[in-house]
OpenMM code with the backbone's topology and positions (N, CA, C; nanometers):
from openmm import Vec3, app, unit

residues = "UNK UNK UNK UNK UNK UNK UNK UNK UNK UNK UNK UNK UNK UNK UNK UNK UNK UNK UNK UNK UNK UNK UNK UNK UNK UNK UNK UNK UNK UNK UNK UNK UNK UNK UNK UNK UNK UNK UNK UNK UNK UNK UNK UNK UNK UNK UNK UNK UNK UNK UNK UNK UNK UNK UNK UNK UNK UNK UNK UNK UNK UNK UNK UNK UNK UNK UNK UNK UNK UNK UNK UNK UNK UNK UNK UNK UNK".split()
positions = [
    Vec3(12.6975, 14.9918, 23.5971),
    Vec3(12.7309, 15.0119, 23.4615),
    Vec3(12.7115, 14.8457, 23.3769),
    Vec3(12.6542, 14.8706, 23.2432),
    Vec3(12.6088, 14.7113, 23.2137),
    Vec3(12.7747, 14.6568, 23.1552),
    Vec3(12.7569, 14.5347, 23.1622),
    Vec3(12.8882, 14.5011, 23.0893),
    Vec3(12.8744, 14.5350, 22.9250),
    Vec3(12.9975, 14.5064, 22.8766),
    Vec3(12.9540, 14.4830, 22.7224),
    Vec3(12.8403, 14.3943, 22.6632),
    Vec3(12.8323, 14.4145, 22.5731),
    Vec3(12.6803, 14.3050, 22.5395),
    Vec3(12.6801, 14.1768, 22.5143),
    Vec3(12.8223, 14.1815, 22.4177),
    Vec3(12.8696, 14.0904, 22.3565),
    Vec3(12.9250, 13.9306, 22.4976),
    Vec3(12.9702, 13.9841, 22.5866),
    Vec3(12.9428, 13.9031, 22.6460),
    Vec3(12.8348, 13.8277, 22.7200),
    Vec3(12.7361, 13.9374, 22.7729),
    Vec3(12.6350, 13.8403, 22.7774),
    Vec3(12.5640, 13.7374, 22.6828),
    Vec3(12.6101, 13.7831, 22.5492),
    Vec3(12.5267, 13.6493, 22.4679),
    Vec3(12.6072, 13.4870, 22.4702),
    Vec3(12.7249, 13.5207, 22.5649),
    Vec3(12.7862, 13.3675, 22.5641),
    Vec3(12.7252, 13.3214, 22.7040),
    Vec3(12.6160, 13.3279, 22.7629),
    Vec3(12.5909, 13.2915, 22.8597),
    Vec3(12.5145, 13.1731, 22.9078),
    Vec3(12.3752, 13.1674, 22.9920),
    Vec3(12.3056, 13.0626, 23.0255),
    Vec3(12.2013, 13.0137, 22.9222),
    Vec3(12.1979, 13.0994, 22.8210),
    Vec3(12.0823, 13.1311, 22.6916),
    Vec3(12.1070, 12.9766, 22.5748),
    Vec3(12.1694, 12.9253, 22.6017),
    Vec3(12.2190, 12.8295, 22.4934),
    Vec3(12.0814, 12.7825, 22.3572),
    Vec3(11.9580, 12.7357, 22.4929),
    Vec3(11.8853, 12.6527, 22.4024),
    Vec3(11.8109, 12.8275, 22.3569),
    Vec3(11.7965, 12.9269, 22.3870),
    Vec3(11.7700, 13.0549, 22.3088),
    Vec3(11.8509, 13.0734, 22.2095),
    Vec3(11.9560, 13.0840, 22.2423),
    Vec3(12.0318, 13.1260, 22.1293),
    Vec3(12.0283, 13.0452, 21.9836),
    Vec3(11.9995, 12.8902, 22.0464),
    Vec3(12.0149, 12.8302, 21.9059),
    Vec3(11.8848, 12.8298, 21.8095),
    Vec3(11.7699, 12.8621, 21.8872),
    Vec3(11.6240, 12.9162, 21.8493),
    Vec3(11.6790, 13.0356, 21.7547),
    Vec3(11.7533, 13.1722, 21.8351),
    Vec3(11.7656, 13.2997, 21.7411),
    Vec3(11.8211, 13.2002, 21.5875),
    Vec3(11.9435, 13.1439, 21.6526),
    Vec3(12.0082, 13.1097, 21.5038),
    Vec3(11.9453, 13.0441, 21.3837),
    Vec3(11.7856, 12.9280, 21.4639),
    Vec3(11.7231, 12.9150, 21.3159),
    Vec3(11.6591, 13.0286, 21.2835),
    Vec3(11.5846, 13.0734, 21.3720),
    Vec3(11.5180, 13.1809, 21.2780),
    Vec3(11.6133, 13.2480, 21.2006),
    Vec3(11.6956, 13.3528, 21.2086),
    Vec3(11.7810, 13.4032, 21.1976),
    Vec3(11.8172, 13.3951, 20.9979),
    Vec3(11.8629, 13.2209, 21.0457),
    Vec3(11.9144, 13.1550, 20.9162),
    Vec3(11.7342, 13.1045, 20.8442),
    Vec3(11.6558, 13.1185, 20.8536),
    Vec3(11.6032, 13.1048, 20.7558),
    Vec3(11.5054, 13.2351, 20.6898),
    Vec3(11.5995, 13.3303, 20.6875),
    Vec3(11.5633, 13.4600, 20.6363),
    Vec3(11.6650, 13.5076, 20.5463),
    Vec3(11.6750, 13.5691, 20.4905),
    Vec3(11.7494, 13.6147, 20.3525),
    Vec3(11.8489, 13.7282, 20.4424),
    Vec3(11.9900, 13.7139, 20.3906),
    Vec3(12.0793, 13.7954, 20.4631),
    Vec3(12.0319, 13.9098, 20.4627),
    Vec3(12.0128, 14.0192, 20.4042),
    Vec3(11.9619, 14.1554, 20.4665),
    Vec3(11.8661, 14.1217, 20.5614),
    Vec3(11.7962, 14.0997, 20.5107),
    Vec3(11.6308, 14.0565, 20.6615),
    Vec3(11.6792, 14.0334, 20.8309),
    Vec3(11.7888, 13.9346, 20.7882),
    Vec3(11.8453, 13.8768, 20.9274),
    Vec3(11.8887, 13.9318, 20.9773),
    Vec3(11.9791, 13.9998, 20.9261),
    Vec3(12.1632, 14.1404, 20.9747),
    Vec3(12.0259, 14.2715, 21.0268),
    Vec3(11.9579, 14.2704, 20.9770),
    Vec3(11.8140, 14.3748, 21.0326),
    Vec3(11.7685, 14.3150, 21.1772),
    Vec3(11.7475, 14.2110, 21.1593),
    Vec3(11.6483, 14.1199, 21.2733),
    Vec3(11.7264, 14.1177, 21.4160),
    Vec3(11.8803, 14.0762, 21.3152),
    Vec3(11.9335, 14.0513, 21.4848),
    Vec3(11.9926, 14.2100, 21.5539),
    Vec3(11.9764, 14.2820, 21.4178),
    Vec3(12.0497, 14.4549, 21.4879),
    Vec3(11.8964, 14.4749, 21.6041),
    Vec3(11.7882, 14.4174, 21.5501),
    Vec3(11.6940, 14.5052, 21.6111),
    Vec3(11.6727, 14.4346, 21.7372),
    Vec3(11.7591, 14.3254, 21.7639),
    Vec3(11.6686, 14.2390, 21.9006),
    Vec3(11.7822, 14.2591, 21.9923),
    Vec3(11.9144, 14.3186, 21.8767),
    Vec3(12.0139, 14.2942, 22.0164),
    Vec3(11.9886, 14.4760, 22.0654),
    Vec3(11.9284, 14.5468, 21.9835),
    Vec3(11.9054, 14.6742, 22.0659),
    Vec3(11.7818, 14.7064, 22.1850),
    Vec3(11.6823, 14.5991, 22.1616),
    Vec3(11.5915, 14.5757, 22.2208),
    Vec3(11.6706, 14.5433, 22.3335),
    Vec3(11.7388, 14.3977, 22.3376),
    Vec3(11.7498, 14.3630, 22.4676),
    Vec3(11.8533, 14.4947, 22.5118),
    Vec3(11.9283, 14.5050, 22.4874),
    Vec3(12.0279, 14.6371, 22.5505),
    Vec3(11.9743, 14.7593, 22.5835),
    Vec3(11.8222, 14.7869, 22.5265),
    Vec3(11.7387, 14.8560, 22.6027),
    Vec3(11.6730, 14.8578, 22.7144),
    Vec3(11.6026, 14.7408, 22.7520),
    Vec3(11.5683, 14.5704, 22.8494),
    Vec3(11.7028, 14.6526, 22.9473),
    Vec3(11.7647, 14.5940, 22.9035),
    Vec3(11.9103, 14.5541, 23.0323),
    Vec3(11.9343, 14.6629, 23.0679),
    Vec3(11.8959, 14.8460, 22.9895),
    Vec3(11.9806, 14.9680, 23.0258),
    Vec3(11.8024, 15.0087, 23.1351),
    Vec3(11.7521, 14.9309, 23.1281),
    Vec3(11.5627, 15.0304, 23.1821),
    Vec3(11.5474, 15.1323, 23.1314),
    Vec3(11.5205, 15.1194, 22.9840),
    Vec3(11.5379, 15.2757, 22.8954),
    Vec3(11.6199, 15.3741, 22.8690),
    Vec3(11.7519, 15.3557, 22.9281),
    Vec3(11.8637, 15.4492, 22.9108),
    Vec3(11.9115, 15.4261, 22.7936),
    Vec3(11.9052, 15.5444, 22.6739),
    Vec3(12.0139, 15.5344, 22.5017),
    Vec3(12.1391, 15.5789, 22.5596),
    Vec3(12.1685, 15.6458, 22.6815),
    Vec3(12.3229, 15.5970, 22.6779),
    Vec3(12.4019, 15.5361, 22.7258),
    Vec3(12.3244, 15.4360, 22.8214),
    Vec3(12.3970, 15.3135, 22.8704),
    Vec3(12.2976, 15.1867, 22.7938),
    Vec3(12.2250, 15.1698, 22.7287),
    Vec3(12.2039, 15.1121, 22.6434),
    Vec3(12.2972, 15.0988, 22.5151),
    Vec3(12.2979, 15.2551, 22.4579),
    Vec3(12.4705, 15.2474, 22.3269),
    Vec3(12.5854, 15.2215, 22.3623),
    Vec3(12.6366, 15.2432, 22.5297),
    Vec3(12.7823, 15.2557, 22.5837),
    Vec3(12.7831, 15.0412, 22.5894),
    Vec3(12.6783, 15.0153, 22.6321),
    Vec3(12.6686, 14.8473, 22.6015),
    Vec3(12.6684, 14.8236, 22.4996),
    Vec3(12.6294, 14.8531, 22.3994),
    Vec3(12.6344, 14.7731, 22.2709),
    Vec3(12.7577, 14.8344, 22.1536),
    Vec3(12.8380, 14.8693, 22.2647),
    Vec3(12.9795, 14.9531, 22.2101),
    Vec3(12.9220, 15.0445, 22.0845),
    Vec3(12.8495, 15.1658, 22.0733),
    Vec3(12.8131, 15.2503, 21.9675),
    Vec3(12.8049, 15.3867, 22.0293),
    Vec3(12.7528, 15.4694, 21.9237),
    Vec3(12.7221, 15.6303, 22.0018),
    Vec3(12.6029, 15.6006, 21.9934),
    Vec3(12.5448, 15.7229, 22.1739),
    Vec3(12.3810, 15.7407, 22.0942),
    Vec3(12.3595, 15.7846, 21.9911),
    Vec3(12.4138, 15.9040, 21.9477),
    Vec3(12.3075, 15.9296, 21.7649),
    Vec3(12.2832, 15.8081, 21.6978),
    Vec3(12.3753, 15.7067, 21.6857),
    Vec3(12.3615, 15.6364, 21.5925),
    Vec3(12.2725, 15.5208, 21.6483),
    Vec3(12.2746, 15.4903, 21.7724),
    Vec3(12.1250, 15.4254, 21.8400),
    Vec3(11.9941, 15.4492, 21.7969),
    Vec3(12.0039, 15.6287, 21.8273),
    Vec3(11.8388, 15.6887, 21.8201),
    Vec3(11.8095, 15.6728, 21.6684),
    Vec3(11.9593, 15.6985, 21.5602),
    Vec3(11.9167, 15.6314, 21.3864),
    Vec3(11.8414, 15.5082, 21.4117),
    Vec3(11.9281, 15.3771, 21.4542),
    Vec3(11.8071, 15.2294, 21.4361),
    Vec3(11.7047, 15.2485, 21.5162),
    Vec3(11.6809, 15.2655, 21.6415),
    Vec3(11.5635, 15.3168, 21.7363),
    Vec3(11.4577, 15.3298, 21.5511),
    Vec3(11.5035, 15.4720, 21.5321),
    Vec3(11.3741, 15.4998, 21.4750),
    Vec3(11.3855, 15.4301, 21.2994),
    Vec3(11.4557, 15.3659, 21.2966),
    Vec3(11.4532, 15.3017, 21.1928),
    Vec3(11.3563, 15.1350, 21.1682),
    Vec3(11.4292, 15.1056, 21.2585),
    Vec3(11.3720, 14.9698, 21.3635),
    Vec3(11.1861, 15.0315, 21.4179),
    Vec3(11.1718, 15.1472, 21.4127),
    Vec3(11.0051, 15.1894, 21.4837),
    Vec3(11.0170, 15.1019, 21.6441),
    Vec3(11.0511, 15.0776, 21.6896),
    Vec3(11.1264, 15.0492, 21.8562),
    Vec3(11.0496, 15.1532, 21.9147),
    Vec3(10.9821, 15.1091, 21.9929),
    Vec3(10.9255, 15.2510, 22.0877),
    Vec3(11.0100, 15.2669, 22.2177),
    Vec3(10.9226, 15.3667, 22.3005),
    Vec3(10.9737, 15.3102, 22.4468),
    Vec3(10.9335, 15.3018, 22.4893),
] * unit.nanometer
topology = app.Topology()
chain = topology.addChain("A")
for resn in residues:
    res = topology.addResidue(resn, chain)
    for name in ("N", "CA", "C"):
        topology.addAtom(name, app.Element.getBySymbol(name[0]), res)
């Protein structure tokens, strides 16, 4: 099982994390939140190798909400 996603965000991605912060801070608040949500879902799905139940667990969410968010952000399998 994957570890909770929050703990992986504090890893060795210092430079990438700074770039994400810069990108997100350049957007209006609601768009930045939506973009961050999309990126987190994509990262969780990638780490879970497409397993939505595992990705939802990694995000500390439930599968039904993850499906709604995938549809909202038009994330393909």
